[in-house]
PDBQT receptor file of N, H, CA, C and O in Angstrom, charges set to zero:
ATOM      1  N   MET A   1      58.534  -6.109  61.109  1.00  0.00    +0.000 N 
ATOM      2  CA  MET A   1      57.510  -5.848  60.505  1.00  0.00    +0.000 C 
ATOM      3  C   MET A   1      56.637  -7.053  60.464  1.00  0.00    +0.000 C 
ATOM      4  O   MET A   1      56.973  -8.097  59.904  1.00  0.00    +0.000 OA
ATOM      5  N   PRO A   2      55.751  -6.911  60.943  1.00  0.00    +0.000 N 
ATOM      6  CA  PRO A   2      55.078  -8.294  61.156  1.00  0.00    +0.000 C 
ATOM      7  C   PRO A   2      54.104  -8.955  58.880  1.00  0.00    +0.000 C 
ATOM      8  O   PRO A   2      52.883  -9.011  59.023  1.00  0.00    +0.000 OA
ATOM      9  N   GLN A   3      54.290  -9.113  58.208  1.00  0.00    +0.000 N 
ATOM     10  H   GLN A   3      55.282  -9.068  58.092  1.00  0.00    +0.000 HD
ATOM     11  CA  GLN A   3      54.165  -9.522  56.540  1.00  0.00    +0.000 C 
ATOM     12  C   GLN A   3      52.489  -9.529  56.770  1.00  0.00    +0.000 C 
ATOM     13  O   GLN A   3      52.261  -9.907  57.919  1.00  0.00    +0.000 OA
ATOM     14  N   LEU A   4      51.546  -9.300  56.206  1.00  0.00    +0.000 N 
ATOM     15  H   LEU A   4      51.732  -8.993  55.272  1.00  0.00    +0.000 HD
ATOM     16  CA  LEU A   4      50.229  -9.178  55.936  1.00  0.00    +0.000 C 
ATOM     17  C   LEU A   4      49.211 -10.904  55.698  1.00  0.00    +0.000 C 
ATOM     18  O   LEU A   4      49.037 -11.526  54.650  1.00  0.00    +0.000 OA
ATOM     19  N   ASP A   5      48.890 -11.123  56.625  1.00  0.00    +0.000 N 
ATOM     20  H   ASP A   5      49.031 -10.617  57.476  1.00  0.00    +0.000 HD
ATOM     21  CA  ASP A   5      48.872 -12.516  55.884  1.00  0.00    +0.000 C 
ATOM     22  C   ASP A   5      47.444 -12.625  54.921  1.00  0.00    +0.000 C 
ATOM     23  O   ASP A   5      46.459 -12.237  55.550  1.00  0.00    +0.000 OA
ATOM     24  N   THR A   6      47.155 -13.060  53.569  1.00  0.00    +0.000 N 
ATOM     25  H   THR A   6      47.955 -13.376  53.057  1.00  0.00    +0.000 HD
ATOM     26  CA  THR A   6      46.379 -12.759  53.209  1.00  0.00    +0.000 C 
ATOM     27  C   THR A   6      45.460 -14.033  52.227  1.00  0.00    +0.000 C 
ATOM     28  O   THR A   6      44.566 -13.944  51.385  1.00  0.00    +0.000 OA
ATOM     29  N   SER A   7      46.592 -15.786  53.151  1.00  0.00    +0.000 N 
ATOM     30  H   SER A   7      47.319 -15.858  53.834  1.00  0.00    +0.000 HD
ATOM     31  CA  SER A   7      46.198 -16.202  52.484  1.00  0.00    +0.000 C 
ATOM     32  C   SER A   7      44.472 -16.812  52.502  1.00  0.00    +0.000 C 
ATOM     33  O   SER A   7      43.794 -17.507  51.745  1.00  0.00    +0.000 OA
ATOM     34  N   THR A   8      44.334 -16.375  53.315  1.00  0.00    +0.000 N 
ATOM     35  H   THR A   8      44.885 -15.810  53.930  1.00  0.00    +0.000 HD
ATOM     36  CA  THR A   8      42.348 -16.270  53.603  1.00  0.00    +0.000 C 
ATOM     37  C   THR A   8      41.904 -15.629  53.147  1.00  0.00    +0.000 C 
ATOM     38  O   THR A   8      40.952 -15.231  53.817  1.00  0.00    +0.000 OA
ATOM     39  N   TRP A   9      42.019 -14.967  51.870  1.00  0.00    +0.000 N 
ATOM     40  H   TRP A   9      42.793 -15.291  51.325  1.00  0.00    +0.000 HD
ATOM     41  CA  TRP A   9      41.544 -13.474  51.948  1.00  0.00    +0.000 C 
ATOM     42  C   TRP A   9      39.736 -14.313  50.510  1.00  0.00    +0.000 C 
ATOM     43  O   TRP A   9      38.525 -14.337  50.289  1.00  0.00    +0.000 OA
ATOM     44  N   PHE A  10      40.728 -14.638  50.213  1.00  0.00    +0.000 N 
ATOM     45  H   PHE A  10      41.712 -14.618  50.392  1.00  0.00    +0.000 HD
ATOM     46  CA  PHE A  10      40.016 -15.038  48.920  1.00  0.00    +0.000 C 
ATOM     47  C   PHE A  10      38.477 -16.149  49.630  1.00  0.00    +0.000 C 
ATOM     48  O   PHE A  10      37.296 -15.874  49.417  1.00  0.00    +0.000 OA
ATOM     49  N   ILE A  11      39.173 -17.848  50.787  1.00  0.00    +0.000 N 
ATOM     50  H   ILE A  11      40.132 -18.072  50.960  1.00  0.00    +0.000 HD
ATOM     51  CA  ILE A  11      37.988 -17.646  51.052  1.00  0.00    +0.000 C 
ATOM     52  C   ILE A  11      37.298 -16.759  51.713  1.00  0.00    +0.000 C 
ATOM     53  O   ILE A  11      36.656 -15.943  51.052  1.00  0.00    +0.000 OA
ATOM     54  N   THR A  12      37.273 -16.720  52.661  1.00  0.00    +0.000 N 
ATOM     55  H   THR A  12      37.794 -17.383  53.199  1.00  0.00    +0.000 HD
ATOM     56  CA  THR A  12      36.275 -15.420  53.314  1.00  0.00    +0.000 C 
ATOM     57  C   THR A  12      35.592 -14.146  52.367  1.00  0.00    +0.000 C 
ATOM     58  O   THR A  12      34.499 -13.772  52.793  1.00  0.00    +0.000 OA
ATOM     59  N   ILE A  13      36.004 -13.564  51.361  1.00  0.00    +0.000 N 
ATOM     60  H   ILE A  13      36.892 -13.868  51.015  1.00  0.00    +0.000 HD
ATOM     61  CA  ILE A  13      35.582 -12.966  50.492  1.00  0.00    +0.000 C 
ATOM     62  C   ILE A  13      34.589 -13.631  49.209  1.00  0.00    +0.000 C 
ATOM     63  O   ILE A  13      33.639 -13.046  48.689  1.00  0.00    +0.000 OA
ATOM     64  N   THR A  14      35.025 -14.830  48.908  1.00  0.00    +0.000 N 
ATOM     65  H   THR A  14      35.797 -15.306  49.330  1.00  0.00    +0.000 HD
ATOM     66  CA  THR A  14      34.381 -16.561  48.055  1.00  0.00    +0.000 C 
ATOM     67  C   THR A  14      33.364 -16.710  49.112  1.00  0.00    +0.000 C 
ATOM     68  O   THR A  14      32.284 -16.337  48.653  1.00  0.00    +0.000 OA
ATOM     69  N   SER A  15      33.278 -17.022  50.092  1.00  0.00    +0.000 N 
ATOM     70  H   SER A  15      34.155 -17.324  50.466  1.00  0.00    +0.000 HD
ATOM     71  CA  SER A  15      31.891 -16.953  51.846  1.00  0.00    +0.000 C 
ATOM     72  C   SER A  15      30.610 -15.427  51.718  1.00  0.00    +0.000 C 
ATOM     73  O   SER A  15      29.385 -15.546  51.736  1.00  0.00    +0.000 OA
ATOM     74  N   MET A  16      31.223 -14.401  51.622  1.00  0.00    +0.000 N 
ATOM     75  H   MET A  16      32.218 -14.304  51.606  1.00  0.00    +0.000 HD
ATOM     76  CA  MET A  16      30.642 -13.856  51.789  1.00  0.00    +0.000 C 
ATOM     77  C   MET A  16      30.278 -13.675  50.264  1.00  0.00    +0.000 C 
ATOM     78  O   MET A  16      29.058 -13.556  50.149  1.00  0.00    +0.000 OA
ATOM     79  N   ILE A  17      30.440 -13.661  49.969  1.00  0.00    +0.000 N 
ATOM     80  H   ILE A  17      31.430 -13.758  50.062  1.00  0.00    +0.000 HD
ATOM     81  CA  ILE A  17      29.426 -13.458  48.563  1.00  0.00    +0.000 C 
ATOM     82  C   ILE A  17      28.096 -14.350  48.092  1.00  0.00    +0.000 C 
ATOM     83  O   ILE A  17      27.061 -14.307  47.427  1.00  0.00    +0.000 OA
ATOM     84  N   MET A  18      29.015 -15.285  49.045  1.00  0.00    +0.000 N 
ATOM     85  H   MET A  18      29.855 -15.320  49.585  1.00  0.00    +0.000 HD
ATOM     86  CA  MET A  18      27.502 -16.375  48.930  1.00  0.00    +0.000 C 
ATOM     87  C   MET A  18      26.418 -16.253  49.600  1.00  0.00    +0.000 C 
ATOM     88  O   MET A  18      25.239 -16.471  49.319  1.00  0.00    +0.000 OA
ATOM     89  N   THR A  19      26.969 -15.863  50.566  1.00  0.00    +0.000 N 
ATOM     90  H   THR A  19      27.926 -15.686  50.795  1.00  0.00    +0.000 HD
ATOM     91  CA  THR A  19      26.008 -15.361  51.555  1.00  0.00    +0.000 C 
ATOM     92  C   THR A  19      25.354 -14.454  51.853  1.00  0.00    +0.000 C 
ATOM     93  O   THR A  19      24.400 -14.655  52.604  1.00  0.00    +0.000 OA
ATOM     94  N   LEU A  20      25.597 -13.315  51.437  1.00  0.00    +0.000 N 
ATOM     95  H   LEU A  20      26.372 -13.152  50.827  1.00  0.00    +0.000 HD
ATOM     96  CA  LEU A  20      25.213 -12.402  50.822  1.00  0.00    +0.000 C 
ATOM     97  C   LEU A  20      23.523 -12.564  50.080  1.00  0.00    +0.000 C 
ATOM     98  O   LEU A  20      22.362 -12.209  50.285  1.00  0.00    +0.000 OA
ATOM     99  N   PHE A  21      24.827 -13.802  48.562  1.00  0.00    +0.000 N 
ATOM    100  H   PHE A  21      25.770 -14.090  48.396  1.00  0.00    +0.000 HD
ATOM    101  CA  PHE A  21      22.917 -14.082  47.231  1.00  0.00    +0.000 C 
ATOM    102  C   PHE A  21      22.409 -15.029  48.137  1.00  0.00    +0.000 C 
ATOM    103  O   PHE A  21      21.799 -15.874  47.483  1.00  0.00    +0.000 OA
ATOM    104  N   ILE A  22      22.373 -15.319  49.514  1.00  0.00    +0.000 N 
ATOM    105  H   ILE A  22      22.869 -14.633  50.046  1.00  0.00    +0.000 HD
ATOM    106  CA  ILE A  22      21.464 -16.374  49.586  1.00  0.00    +0.000 C 
ATOM    107  C   ILE A  22      20.801 -15.665  50.590  1.00  0.00    +0.000 C 
ATOM    108  O   ILE A  22      19.765 -16.137  51.058  1.00  0.00    +0.000 OA
ATOM    109  N   LEU A  23      21.173 -14.773  50.924  1.00  0.00    +0.000 N 
ATOM    110  H   LEU A  23      22.014 -14.390  50.544  1.00  0.00    +0.000 HD
ATOM    111  CA  LEU A  23      20.292 -13.646  51.507  1.00  0.00    +0.000 C 
ATOM    112  C   LEU A  23      19.159 -13.152  50.560  1.00  0.00    +0.000 C 
ATOM    113  O   LEU A  23      17.984 -13.495  50.429  1.00  0.00    +0.000 OA
ATOM    114  N   PHE A  24      19.612 -12.612  50.205  1.00  0.00    +0.000 N 
ATOM    115  H   PHE A  24      20.567 -12.333  50.312  1.00  0.00    +0.000 HD
ATOM    116  CA  PHE A  24      19.011 -12.046  48.948  1.00  0.00    +0.000 C 
ATOM    117  C   PHE A  24      18.022 -12.279  47.904  1.00  0.00    +0.000 C 
ATOM    118  O   PHE A  24      17.104 -11.678  47.346  1.00  0.00    +0.000 OA
ATOM    119  N   GLN A  25      18.987 -14.146  47.866  1.00  0.00    +0.000 N 
ATOM    120  H   GLN A  25      19.734 -14.634  48.319  1.00  0.00    +0.000 HD
ATOM    121  CA  GLN A  25      17.228 -14.794  47.374  1.00  0.00    +0.000 C 
ATOM    122  C   GLN A  25      16.442 -15.583  48.793  1.00  0.00    +0.000 C 
ATOM    123  O   GLN A  25      15.638 -16.401  49.239  1.00  0.00    +0.000 OA
ATOM    124  N   LEU A  26      17.056 -14.952  48.926  1.00  0.00    +0.000 N 
ATOM    125  H   LEU A  26      17.709 -14.287  48.564  1.00  0.00    +0.000 HD
ATOM    126  CA  LEU A  26      15.090 -15.611  50.203  1.00  0.00    +0.000 C 
ATOM    127  C   LEU A  26      14.883 -14.324  50.284  1.00  0.00    +0.000 C 
ATOM    128  O   LEU A  26      14.054 -13.953  49.454  1.00  0.00    +0.000 OA
ATOM    129  N   LYS A  27      15.370 -13.355  51.056  1.00  0.00    +0.000 N 
ATOM    130  H   LYS A  27      16.044 -13.656  51.731  1.00  0.00    +0.000 HD
ATOM    131  CA  LYS A  27      14.136 -12.049  50.365  1.00  0.00    +0.000 C 
ATOM    132  C   LYS A  27      13.628 -11.865  49.517  1.00  0.00    +0.000 C 
ATOM    133  O   LYS A  27      12.433 -11.598  49.639  1.00  0.00    +0.000 OA
ATOM    134  N   ILE A  28      14.175 -11.896  48.286  1.00  0.00    +0.000 N 
ATOM    135  H   ILE A  28      15.146 -12.113  48.188  1.00  0.00    +0.000 HD
ATOM    136  CA  ILE A  28      12.673 -11.444  47.536  1.00  0.00    +0.000 C 
ATOM    137  C   ILE A  28      12.429 -12.519  47.409  1.00  0.00    +0.000 C 
ATOM    138  O   ILE A  28      11.477 -12.232  46.682  1.00  0.00    +0.000 OA
ATOM    139  N   SER A  29      12.365 -14.397  47.458  1.00  0.00    +0.000 N 
ATOM    140  H   SER A  29      13.138 -14.631  48.048  1.00  0.00    +0.000 HD
ATOM    141  CA  SER A  29      11.618 -15.252  47.071  1.00  0.00    +0.000 C 
ATOM    142  C   SER A  29      10.454 -14.750  48.494  1.00  0.00    +0.000 C 
ATOM    143  O   SER A  29       9.393 -15.373  48.521  1.00  0.00    +0.000 OA
ATOM    144  N   ASN A  30      10.636 -13.871  49.397  1.00  0.00    +0.000 N 
ATOM    145  H   ASN A  30      11.498 -13.365  49.376  1.00  0.00    +0.000 HD
ATOM    146  CA  ASN A  30       9.683 -14.030  50.276  1.00  0.00    +0.000 C 
ATOM    147  C   ASN A  30       8.303 -13.450  50.086  1.00  0.00    +0.000 C 
ATOM    148  O   ASN A  30       7.376 -13.927  50.741  1.00  0.00    +0.000 OA
ATOM    149  N   TYR A  31       7.954 -11.807  48.687  1.00  0.00    +0.000 N 
ATOM    150  H   TYR A  31       8.707 -11.419  48.155  1.00  0.00    +0.000 HD
ATOM    151  CA  TYR A  31       7.563 -10.826  47.849  1.00  0.00    +0.000 C 
ATOM    152  C   TYR A  31       6.334 -11.338  47.844  1.00  0.00    +0.000 C 
ATOM    153  O   TYR A  31       5.963 -11.230  49.012  1.00  0.00    +0.000 OA
ATOM    154  N   SER A  32       5.733 -11.685  47.406  1.00  0.00    +0.000 N 
ATOM    155  H   SER A  32       6.034 -11.773  46.456  1.00  0.00    +0.000 HD
ATOM    156  CA  SER A  32       4.055 -11.875  47.212  1.00  0.00    +0.000 C 
ATOM    157  C   SER A  32       3.255 -10.636  45.767  1.00  0.00    +0.000 C 
ATOM    158  O   SER A  32       2.420  -9.767  46.013  1.00  0.00    +0.000 OA
ATOM    159  N   TYR A  33       4.023 -11.044  43.922  1.00  0.00    +0.000 N 
ATOM    160  H   TYR A  33       4.702 -11.750  43.722  1.00  0.00    +0.000 HD
ATOM    161  CA  TYR A  33       3.749 -10.441  42.911  1.00  0.00    +0.000 C 
ATOM    162  C   TYR A  33       1.746 -10.827  43.080  1.00  0.00    +0.000 C 
ATOM    163  O   TYR A  33       1.249 -11.685  43.810  1.00  0.00    +0.000 OA
ATOM    164  N   PRO A  34       1.363 -10.331  42.597  1.00  0.00    +0.000 N 
ATOM    165  CA  PRO A  34      -0.226  -9.288  41.821  1.00  0.00    +0.000 C 
ATOM    166  C   PRO A  34      -0.024 -11.326  41.024  1.00  0.00    +0.000 C 
ATOM    167  O   PRO A  34       0.672 -12.340  40.973  1.00  0.00    +0.000 OA
ATOM    168  N   ALA A  35      -1.408 -10.577  40.555  1.00  0.00    +0.000 N 
ATOM    169  H   ALA A  35      -1.973  -9.753  40.596  1.00  0.00    +0.000 HD
ATOM    170  CA  ALA A  35      -0.905 -12.395  39.470  1.00  0.00    +0.000 C 
ATOM    171  C   ALA A  35      -1.072 -11.811  38.640  1.00  0.00    +0.000 C 
ATOM    172  O   ALA A  35       0.070 -11.776  38.182  1.00  0.00    +0.000 OA
ATOM    173  N   SER A  36      -1.840 -11.074  37.789  1.00  0.00    +0.000 N 
ATOM    174  H   SER A  36      -2.767 -11.103  38.162  1.00  0.00    +0.000 HD
ATOM    175  CA  SER A  36      -2.231  -9.961  36.935  1.00  0.00    +0.000 C 
ATOM    176  C   SER A  36      -1.769  -8.415  37.077  1.00  0.00    +0.000 C 
ATOM    177  O   SER A  36      -2.755  -7.699  36.901  1.00  0.00    +0.000 OA
ATOM    178  N   PRO A  37      -0.533  -7.619  37.352  1.00  0.00    +0.000 N 
ATOM    179  CA  PRO A  37      -0.582  -6.587  37.486  1.00  0.00    +0.000 C 
ATOM    180  C   PRO A  37      -1.298  -5.477  36.657  1.00  0.00    +0.000 C 
ATOM    181  O   PRO A  37      -1.723  -4.376  37.007  1.00  0.00    +0.000 OA
ATOM    182  N   GLU A  38      -1.298  -6.210  35.251  1.00  0.00    +0.000 N 
ATOM    183  H   GLU A  38      -0.953  -7.105  34.967  1.00  0.00    +0.000 HD
ATOM    184  CA  GLU A  38      -2.493  -5.220  34.133  1.00  0.00    +0.000 C 
ATOM    185  C   GLU A  38      -4.231  -4.936  34.643  1.00  0.00    +0.000 C 
ATOM    186  O   GLU A  38      -4.988  -4.124  34.111  1.00  0.00    +0.000 OA
ATOM    187  N   SER A  39      -4.549  -5.814  35.754  1.00  0.00    +0.000 N 
ATOM    188  H   SER A  39      -3.933  -6.474  36.185  1.00  0.00    +0.000 HD
ATOM    189  CA  SER A  39      -5.862  -5.656  36.151  1.00  0.00    +0.000 C 
ATOM    190  C   SER A  39      -6.640  -4.526  37.564  1.00  0.00    +0.000 C 
ATOM    191  O   SER A  39      -7.674  -4.446  38.227  1.00  0.00    +0.000 OA
ATOM    192  N   THR A  40      -5.348  -3.849  37.400  1.00  0.00    +0.000 N 
ATOM    193  H   THR A  40      -4.508  -3.914  36.862  1.00  0.00    +0.000 HD
ATOM    194  CA  THR A  40      -5.672  -2.858  38.368  1.00  0.00    +0.000 C 
ATOM    195  C   THR A  40      -5.656  -1.858  37.277  1.00  0.00    +0.000 C 
ATOM    196  O   THR A  40      -5.058  -1.950  36.205  1.00  0.00    +0.000 OA
ATOM    197  N   GLU A  41      -6.540  -0.705  37.785  1.00  0.00    +0.000 N 
ATOM    198  H   GLU A  41      -7.027  -0.630  38.656  1.00  0.00    +0.000 HD
ATOM    199  CA  GLU A  41      -7.516   0.216  36.867  1.00  0.00    +0.000 C 
ATOM    200  C   GLU A  41      -6.794   1.658  37.263  1.00  0.00    +0.000 C 
ATOM    201  O   GLU A  41      -6.739   1.941  38.460  1.00  0.00    +0.000 OA
ATOM    202  N   LEU A  42      -6.272   2.520  36.345  1.00  0.00    +0.000 N 
ATOM    203  H   LEU A  42      -6.316   2.291  35.373  1.00  0.00    +0.000 HD
ATOM    204  CA  LEU A  42      -5.790   4.207  36.534  1.00  0.00    +0.000 C 
ATOM    205  C   LEU A  42      -6.188   5.015  36.140  1.00  0.00    +0.000 C 
ATOM    206  O   LEU A  42      -5.775   5.459  35.069  1.00  0.00    +0.000 OA
ATOM    207  N   LYS A  43      -7.035   5.501  36.727  1.00  0.00    +0.000 N 
ATOM    208  H   LYS A  43      -7.371   5.141  37.597  1.00  0.00    +0.000 HD
ATOM    209  CA  LYS A  43      -8.186   7.026  36.207  1.00  0.00    +0.000 C 
ATOM    210  C   LYS A  43      -6.505   7.283  35.946  1.00  0.00    +0.000 C 
ATOM    211  O   LYS A  43      -5.617   7.064  36.770  1.00  0.00    +0.000 OA
ATOM    212  N   THR A  44      -6.345   7.783  34.627  1.00  0.00    +0.000 N 
ATOM    213  H   THR A  44      -7.066   7.961  33.957  1.00  0.00    +0.000 HD
ATOM    214  CA  THR A  44      -5.599   8.839  34.099  1.00  0.00    +0.000 C 
ATOM    215  C   THR A  44      -6.583  10.105  34.753  1.00  0.00    +0.000 C 
ATOM    216  O   THR A  44      -7.714   9.977  35.220  1.00  0.00    +0.000 OA
ATOM    217  N   GLN A  45      -5.837  11.258  34.638  1.00  0.00    +0.000 N 
ATOM    218  H   GLN A  45      -4.918  11.363  34.259  1.00  0.00    +0.000 HD
ATOM    219  CA  GLN A  45      -6.236  13.090  34.515  1.00  0.00    +0.000 C 
ATOM    220  C   GLN A  45      -5.803  13.826  33.674  1.00  0.00    +0.000 C 
ATOM    221  O   GLN A  45      -4.736  14.397  33.895  1.00  0.00    +0.000 OA
ATOM    222  N   LYS A  46      -6.768  14.115  31.990  1.00  0.00    +0.000 N 
ATOM    223  H   LYS A  46      -7.635  13.651  31.811  1.00  0.00    +0.000 HD
ATOM    224  CA  LYS A  46      -6.229  15.035  31.305  1.00  0.00    +0.000 C 
ATOM    225  C   LYS A  46      -5.809  16.779  31.696  1.00  0.00    +0.000 C 
ATOM    226  O   LYS A  46      -6.316  17.815  32.126  1.00  0.00    +0.000 OA
ATOM    227  N   HIS A  47      -5.299  16.555  31.499  1.00  0.00    +0.000 N 
ATOM    228  H   HIS A  47      -4.887  15.713  31.150  1.00  0.00    +0.000 HD
ATOM    229  CA  HIS A  47      -4.051  17.778  31.893  1.00  0.00    +0.000 C 
ATOM    230  C   HIS A  47      -4.354  18.850  30.812  1.00  0.00    +0.000 C 
ATOM    231  O   HIS A  47      -4.817  18.453  29.743  1.00  0.00    +0.000 OA
ATOM    232  N   ASN A  48      -4.214  19.686  30.930  1.00  0.00    +0.000 N 
ATOM    233  H   ASN A  48      -3.837  20.009  31.799  1.00  0.00    +0.000 HD
ATOM    234  CA  ASN A  48      -4.229  20.958  29.869  1.00  0.00    +0.000 C 
ATOM    235  C   ASN A  48      -3.179  21.202  30.708  1.00  0.00    +0.000 C 
ATOM    236  O   ASN A  48      -2.788  20.950  31.848  1.00  0.00    +0.000 OA
ATOM    237  N   THR A  49      -2.711  22.089  29.198  1.00  0.00    +0.000 N 
ATOM    238  H   THR A  49      -3.029  22.293  28.272  1.00  0.00    +0.000 HD
ATOM    239  CA  THR A  49      -1.797  22.437  29.119  1.00  0.00    +0.000 C 
ATOM    240  C   THR A  49      -1.209  24.028  28.231  1.00  0.00    +0.000 C 
ATOM    241  O   THR A  49      -1.869  24.497  29.159  1.00  0.00    +0.000 OA
ATOM    242  N   PRO A  50      -0.818  24.880  27.648  1.00  0.00    +0.000 N 
ATOM    243  CA  PRO A  50      -1.060  25.862  27.048  1.00  0.00    +0.000 C 
ATOM    244  C   PRO A  50      -0.673  25.355  25.583  1.00  0.00    +0.000 C 
ATOM    245  O   PRO A  50      -1.226  25.676  24.531  1.00  0.00    +0.000 OA
ATOM    246  N   TRP A  51       0.121  24.718  25.714  1.00  0.00    +0.000 N 
ATOM    247  H   TRP A  51       0.571  24.458  26.568  1.00  0.00    +0.000 HD
ATOM    248  CA  TRP A  51       0.797  24.476  23.860  1.00  0.00    +0.000 C 
ATOM    249  C   TRP A  51      -0.294  23.465  23.768  1.00  0.00    +0.000 C 
ATOM    250  O   TRP A  51       0.042  23.283  22.597  1.00  0.00    +0.000 OA
ATOM    251  N   GLU A  52      -1.211  22.705  23.907  1.00  0.00    +0.000 N 
ATOM    252  H   GLU A  52      -1.484  22.852  24.857  1.00  0.00    +0.000 HD
ATOM    253  CA  GLU A  52      -1.568  21.811  23.511  1.00  0.00    +0.000 C 
ATOM    254  C   GLU A  52      -3.265  22.264  22.469  1.00  0.00    +0.000 C 
ATOM    255  O   GLU A  52      -4.122  21.522  21.990  1.00  0.00    +0.000 OA
ATOM    256  N   MET A  53      -3.130  23.756  22.477  1.00  0.00    +0.000 N 
ATOM    257  H   MET A  53      -2.434  24.359  22.866  1.00  0.00    +0.000 HD
ATOM    258  CA  MET A  53      -4.144  25.174  22.465  1.00  0.00    +0.000 C 
ATOM    259  C   MET A  53      -4.288  24.907  21.302  1.00  0.00    +0.000 C 
ATOM    260  O   MET A  53      -5.299  24.624  20.661  1.00  0.00    +0.000 OA
ATOM    261  N   LYS A  54      -2.302  25.084  20.768  1.00  0.00    +0.000 N 
ATOM    262  H   LYS A  54      -1.480  25.314  21.289  1.00  0.00    +0.000 HD
ATOM    263  CA  LYS A  54      -1.657  26.247  19.533  1.00  0.00    +0.000 C 
ATOM    264  C   LYS A  54      -1.138  24.873  18.583  1.00  0.00    +0.000 C 
ATOM    265  O   LYS A  54      -0.880  23.733  18.969  1.00  0.00    +0.000 OA
ATOM    266  N   TRP A  55      -1.112  25.239  17.718  1.00  0.00    +0.000 N 
ATOM    267  H   TRP A  55      -1.321  26.165  17.405  1.00  0.00    +0.000 HD
ATOM    268  CA  TRP A  55      -0.980  24.218  16.719  1.00  0.00    +0.000 C 
ATOM    269  C   TRP A  55       0.167  25.063  15.904  1.00  0.00    +0.000 C 
ATOM    270  O   TRP A  55      -0.163  25.973  15.143  1.00  0.00    +0.000 OA
ATOM    271  N   THR A  56       1.735  24.646  16.148  1.00  0.00    +0.000 N 
ATOM    272  H   THR A  56       2.003  23.907  16.767  1.00  0.00    +0.000 HD
ATOM    273  CA  THR A  56       3.073  24.203  16.402  1.00  0.00    +0.000 C 
ATOM    274  C   THR A  56       3.184  23.492  15.208  1.00  0.00    +0.000 C 
ATOM    275  O   THR A  56       2.542  22.458  15.028  1.00  0.00    +0.000 OA
ATOM    276  N   LYS A  57       4.262  24.153  14.029  1.00  0.00    +0.000 N 
ATOM    277  H   LYS A  57       4.784  24.994  14.175  1.00  0.00    +0.000 HD
ATOM    278  CA  LYS A  57       5.228  23.294  13.276  1.00  0.00    +0.000 C 
ATOM    279  C   LYS A  57       6.556  23.233  13.895  1.00  0.00    +0.000 C 
ATOM    280  O   LYS A  57       7.034  24.093  14.635  1.00  0.00    +0.000 OA
ATOM    281  N   ILE A  58       7.073  22.206  13.547  1.00  0.00    +0.000 N 
ATOM    282  H   ILE A  58       6.685  21.508  12.945  1.00  0.00    +0.000 HD
ATOM    283  CA  ILE A  58       9.157  22.190  14.222  1.00  0.00    +0.000 C 
ATOM    284  C   ILE A  58       9.381  21.574  12.396  1.00  0.00    +0.000 C 
ATOM    285  O   ILE A  58       9.112  20.508  11.842  1.00  0.00    +0.000 OA
ATOM    286  N   TYR A  59       9.891  22.651  12.007  1.00  0.00    +0.000 N 
ATOM    287  H   TYR A  59      10.110  23.517  12.457  1.00  0.00    +0.000 HD
ATOM    288  CA  TYR A  59      10.731  22.760  10.555  1.00  0.00    +0.000 C 
ATOM    289  C   TYR A  59      12.611  22.083  11.301  1.00  0.00    +0.000 C 
ATOM    290  O   TYR A  59      13.462  22.504  12.085  1.00  0.00    +0.000 OA
ATOM    291  N   LEU A  60      12.440  21.089  10.582  1.00  0.00    +0.000 N 
ATOM    292  H   LEU A  60      11.749  20.748   9.945  1.00  0.00    +0.000 HD
ATOM    293  CA  LEU A  60      13.487  20.418  11.054  1.00  0.00    +0.000 C 
ATOM    294  C   LEU A  60      15.226  20.696  10.071  1.00  0.00    +0.000 C 
ATOM    295  O   LEU A  60      15.615  19.534  10.191  1.00  0.00    +0.000 OA
ATOM    296  N   PRO A  61      15.817  21.057   9.662  1.00  0.00    +0.000 N 
ATOM    297  CA  PRO A  61      17.217  21.271   9.002  1.00  0.00    +0.000 C 
ATOM    298  C   PRO A  61      16.806  20.346   7.283  1.00  0.00    +0.000 C 
ATOM    299  O   PRO A  61      16.787  20.507   6.063  1.00  0.00    +0.000 OA
ATOM    300  N   LEU A  62      16.633  19.702   7.997  1.00  0.00    +0.000 N 
ATOM    301  H   LEU A  62      16.649  19.571   8.988  1.00  0.00    +0.000 HD
ATOM    302  CA  LEU A  62      16.783  18.357   7.097  1.00  0.00    +0.000 C 
ATOM    303  C   LEU A  62      15.750  18.437   6.341  1.00  0.00    +0.000 C 
ATOM    304  O   LEU A  62      15.680  17.475   5.575  1.00  0.00    +0.000 OA
ATOM    305  N   SER A  63      14.979  19.127   6.242  1.00  0.00    +0.000 N 
ATOM    306  H   SER A  63      15.036  19.909   6.863  1.00  0.00    +0.000 HD
ATOM    307  CA  SER A  63      13.329  18.919   5.605  1.00  0.00    +0.000 C 
ATOM    308  C   SER A  63      12.841  20.178   5.212  1.00  0.00    +0.000 C 
ATOM    309  O   SER A  63      11.661  20.515   5.110  1.00  0.00    +0.000 OA
ATOM    310  N   LEU A  64      14.285  21.129   4.912  1.00  0.00    +0.000 N 
ATOM    311  H   LEU A  64      15.244  20.855   4.995  1.00  0.00    +0.000 HD
ATOM    312  CA  LEU A  64      13.301  22.218   4.618  1.00  0.00    +0.000 C 
ATOM    313  C   LEU A  64      13.733  22.549   2.927  1.00  0.00    +0.000 C 
ATOM    314  O   LEU A  64      14.669  21.867   2.510  1.00  0.00    +0.000 OA
ATOM    315  N   PRO A  65      13.332  23.191   2.295  1.00  0.00    +0.000 N 
ATOM    316  CA  PRO A  65      13.127  22.746   0.827  1.00  0.00    +0.000 C 
ATOM    317  C   PRO A  65      14.896  22.883   0.523  1.00  0.00    +0.000 C 
ATOM    318  O   PRO A  65      15.423  23.766   1.200  1.00  0.00    +0.000 OA
ATOM    319  N   LEU A  66      16.020  21.956  -0.595  1.00  0.00    +0.000 N 
ATOM    320  H   LEU A  66      15.591  21.239  -1.145  1.00  0.00    +0.000 HD
ATOM    321  CA  LEU A  66      16.080  22.466  -1.142  1.00  0.00    +0.000 C 
ATOM    322  C   LEU A  66      16.657  24.069  -1.229  1.00  0.00    +0.000 C 
ATOM    323  O   LEU A  66      15.866  24.900  -0.783  1.00  0.00    +0.000 OA
ATOM    324  N   ARG A  67      18.217  24.702  -1.863  1.00  0.00    +0.000 N 
ATOM    325  H   ARG A  67      18.860  24.027  -2.225  1.00  0.00    +0.000 HD
ATOM    326  CA  ARG A  67      17.805  26.216  -2.353  1.00  0.00    +0.000 C 
ATOM    327  C   ARG A  67      18.920  25.859  -4.013  1.00  0.00    +0.000 C 
ATOM    328  O   ARG A  67      19.024  26.722  -4.884  1.00  0.00    +0.000 OA
TER     329      ARG A  67
């Protein structure tokens, strides 16, 4: 049974990783980003939830008075 020749695997894997890196860099460089992302105004909507009308207090175990 012939043995598997692994002498070229390092070069193959290294060149594949470098090629993928270059391709991703070229794809990312084609994107045009806006000059200031804060300039777009978003309208926030007020959602009324039932618990906003009620006053609640959460008692933490460490904030309770000592006995």
